[in-house]
C-alpha positions as a Markdown table, in Angstrom:
| # | Residue | x | y | z |
|---|---|---|---|---|
| 1 | Met | -62.6 | 13.2 | -52.5 |
| 2 | Asp | -65.9 | 12.7 | -54.3 |
| 3 | Thr | -68.1 | 10.8 | -51.9 |
| 4 | Glu | -70.9 | 10.3 | -54.5 |
| 5 | Leu | -68.5 | 8.6 | -56.9 |
| 6 | Leu | -67.0 | 6.6 | -54.0 |
| 7 | Lys | -70.5 | 5.5 | -53.0 |
| 8 | Ser | -71.2 | 4.3 | -56.5 |
| 9 | Glu | -68.3 | 1.9 | -56.3 |
| 10 | Leu | -69.6 | 0.2 | -53.2 |
| 11 | Asn | -71.3 | -3.2 | -53.3 |
| 12 | Tyr | -73.7 | -4.3 | -50.6 |
| 13 | Lys | -74.8 | -7.7 | -49.5 |
| 14 | Phe | -77.5 | -8.4 | -47.0 |
| 15 | Val | -77.4 | -11.5 | -44.8 |
| 16 | Arg | -79.2 | -12.8 | -41.8 |
| 17 | Ser | -78.0 | -11.4 | -38.5 |
| 18 | Ser | -76.7 | -13.8 | -35.8 |
| 19 | Gly | -77.9 | -13.9 | -32.2 |
| 20 | Ser | -81.2 | -14.1 | -30.5 |
| 21 | Gly | -84.3 | -12.5 | -31.8 |
| 22 | Gly | -87.0 | -15.1 | -32.1 |
| 23 | Gln | -88.7 | -16.4 | -35.3 |
| 24 | His | -88.4 | -13.1 | -37.2 |
| 25 | Val | -84.6 | -13.1 | -37.2 |
| 26 | Asn | -84.5 | -16.3 | -39.2 |
| 27 | Lys | -86.6 | -14.8 | -42.0 |
| 28 | Val | -85.1 | -11.3 | -42.5 |
| 29 | Ser | -81.7 | -10.4 | -43.9 |
| 30 | Ser | -81.0 | -7.2 | -42.0 |
| 31 | Lys | -77.2 | -7.4 | -41.6 |
| 32 | Ala | -75.5 | -5.2 | -44.1 |
| 33 | Glu | -72.0 | -6.1 | -45.5 |
| 34 | Leu | -70.1 | -3.5 | -47.5 |
| 35 | Tyr | -67.6 | -4.6 | -50.1 |
| 36 | Phe | -65.1 | -2.1 | -51.6 |
| 37 | Asp | -62.4 | -3.0 | -54.2 |
| 38 | Leu | -59.5 | -0.6 | -53.3 |
| 39 | Lys | -57.1 | -1.8 | -55.9 |
| 40 | Asn | -59.5 | -1.3 | -58.8 |
| 41 | Ser | -61.0 | 2.0 | -57.6 |
| 42 | Ala | -61.1 | 4.9 | -60.0 |
| 43 | Val | -61.7 | 7.5 | -57.2 |
| 44 | Phe | -58.2 | 7.5 | -55.8 |
| 45 | Asn | -54.8 | 8.2 | -57.5 |
| 46 | Asp | -51.8 | 5.9 | -56.9 |
| 47 | Asp | -50.5 | 7.8 | -53.9 |
| 48 | Glu | -53.8 | 7.8 | -52.2 |
| 49 | Lys | -54.3 | 4.1 | -52.9 |
| 50 | Gln | -50.8 | 3.3 | -51.5 |
| 51 | Lys | -51.6 | 5.4 | -48.3 |
| 52 | Leu | -55.0 | 3.5 | -47.9 |
| 53 | Leu | -53.3 | 0.1 | -48.5 |
| 54 | Glu | -50.9 | 0.9 | -45.6 |
| 55 | Phe | -53.8 | 2.1 | -43.4 |
| 56 | Phe | -56.0 | -0.9 | -44.1 |
| 57 | Thr | -53.2 | -3.6 | -44.0 |
| 58 | Asn | -55.0 | -5.8 | -41.5 |
| 59 | Arg | -58.5 | -5.2 | -42.9 |
| 60 | Leu | -58.0 | -6.1 | -46.6 |
| 61 | Thr | -58.6 | -9.5 | -48.1 |
| 62 | Lys | -55.9 | -11.1 | -50.4 |
| 63 | Asp | -57.7 | -9.6 | -53.4 |
| 64 | Gly | -57.5 | -6.1 | -52.0 |
| 65 | Asn | -61.2 | -5.9 | -51.0 |
| 66 | Leu | -62.3 | -4.1 | -47.8 |
| 67 | Ile | -65.3 | -5.7 | -46.1 |
| 68 | Leu | -67.3 | -4.0 | -43.4 |
| 69 | Ala | -70.4 | -5.3 | -41.7 |
| 70 | Cys | -73.1 | -3.8 | -39.5 |
| 71 | Asp | -75.9 | -5.5 | -37.7 |
| 72 | Glu | -76.6 | -3.0 | -34.9 |
| 73 | Ser | -80.1 | -2.2 | -36.0 |
| 74 | Arg | -83.1 | -4.4 | -36.9 |
| 75 | Ser | -83.6 | -2.3 | -40.0 |
| 76 | Gln | -81.7 | -3.2 | -43.2 |
| 77 | Phe | -81.8 | 0.4 | -44.4 |
| 78 | Arg | -80.4 | 1.7 | -41.1 |
| 79 | Asn | -77.6 | -0.8 | -41.1 |
| 80 | Lys | -76.7 | 0.1 | -44.7 |
| 81 | Ala | -76.5 | 3.8 | -43.7 |
| 82 | Leu | -74.4 | 3.0 | -40.7 |
| 83 | Val | -71.9 | 0.9 | -42.5 |
| 84 | Thr | -71.6 | 3.5 | -45.3 |
| 85 | Gln | -71.0 | 6.3 | -42.8 |
| 86 | Arg | -68.4 | 4.1 | -41.0 |
| 87 | Phe | -66.7 | 3.4 | -44.3 |
| 88 | Ile | -66.4 | 7.1 | -45.3 |
| 89 | Glu | -65.0 | 8.0 | -41.9 |
| 90 | Leu | -62.4 | 5.3 | -42.2 |
| 91 | Ile | -61.4 | 6.5 | -45.7 |
| 92 | Gln | -61.1 | 10.1 | -44.4 |
| 93 | Glu | -59.0 | 9.0 | -41.5 |
| 94 | Gly | -56.8 | 6.9 | -43.8 |
| 95 | Leu | -56.2 | 9.9 | -46.1 |
| 96 | Lys | -55.5 | 12.4 | -43.3 |
| 97 | Glu | -52.0 | 13.9 | -43.4 |
| 98 | Asn | -50.0 | 13.4 | -40.3 |
| 99 | Lys | -48.5 | 16.5 | -38.8 |
| 100 | Lys | -44.8 | 16.7 | -38.7 |
| 101 | Arg | -43.6 | 16.7 | -35.1 |
| 102 | Ile | -41.4 | 19.6 | -34.2 |
| 103 | Pro | -39.0 | 18.5 | -31.4 |
| 104 | Thr | -38.9 | 20.9 | -28.5 |
| 105 | Arg | -36.2 | 21.6 | -25.9 |
| 106 | Ile | -36.6 | 20.8 | -22.2 |
| 107 | Pro | -36.9 | 24.0 | -20.3 |
| 108 | Arg | -34.1 | 25.0 | -17.9 |
| 109 | Lys | -36.5 | 25.2 | -15.0 |
| 110 | Ala | -37.7 | 21.6 | -15.5 |
| 111 | Lys | -34.1 | 20.4 | -15.6 |
| 112 | Lys | -33.3 | 22.2 | -12.3 |
| 113 | Lys | -36.4 | 20.9 | -10.7 |
| 114 | Arg | -35.6 | 17.3 | -11.7 |
| 115 | Leu | -32.0 | 17.6 | -10.4 |
| 116 | Lys | -33.2 | 19.2 | -7.1 |
| 117 | Asn | -35.7 | 16.4 | -6.5 |
| 118 | Lys | -32.9 | 13.9 | -7.3 |
| 119 | Arg | -30.6 | 15.5 | -4.8 |
| 120 | Ile | -33.3 | 15.5 | -2.1 |
| 121 | Thr | -34.0 | 11.8 | -2.7 |
| 122 | Ser | -30.4 | 10.9 | -2.5 |
| 123 | Glu | -29.9 | 12.9 | 0.7 |
| 124 | Lys | -33.0 | 11.2 | 2.2 |
| 125 | Lys | -31.6 | 7.8 | 1.4 |
| 126 | Ala | -28.1 | 8.7 | 2.7 |
| 127 | Asn | -29.5 | 9.8 | 6.0 |
| 128 | Arg | -31.1 | 6.4 | 6.5 |
| 129 | Lys | -27.7 | 4.7 | 6.6 |
| 130 | Pro | -26.1 | 4.2 | 10.1 |
| 131 | Pro | -23.2 | 6.6 | 10.7 |
| 132 | Lys | -19.7 | 5.4 | 10.1 |
| 133 | Val | -17.6 | 4.8 | 13.2 |
| 134 | Asp | -13.8 | 4.9 | 12.7 |
């Protein structure tokens, strides 16, 4: 994956952050919003796009755009760097191959231990009952 080519396809929009902050927060647009059009991206092939579409099912808009926002810092530059880093980590996580699970057998010793504990518990409960008088 070419991160420089990927970064060239990103669009940013800077808006005013919400929350408290005094007079200055009403004047400065420090919140960074990242927009990425996954369906029209030239960076990924069809298989990778399909995998990312499945990974981002709940995060994509109807048009197939991914929108990420960051307003952690007061600095517009820092928020842009944070949201870009978060985006690249998400893409890498979405493209990661899942390991195939190899089923393992339950060890004989574990089976014996389970049955022994089961037998002890049943004997304990049987001993709680009053004896039968015929």
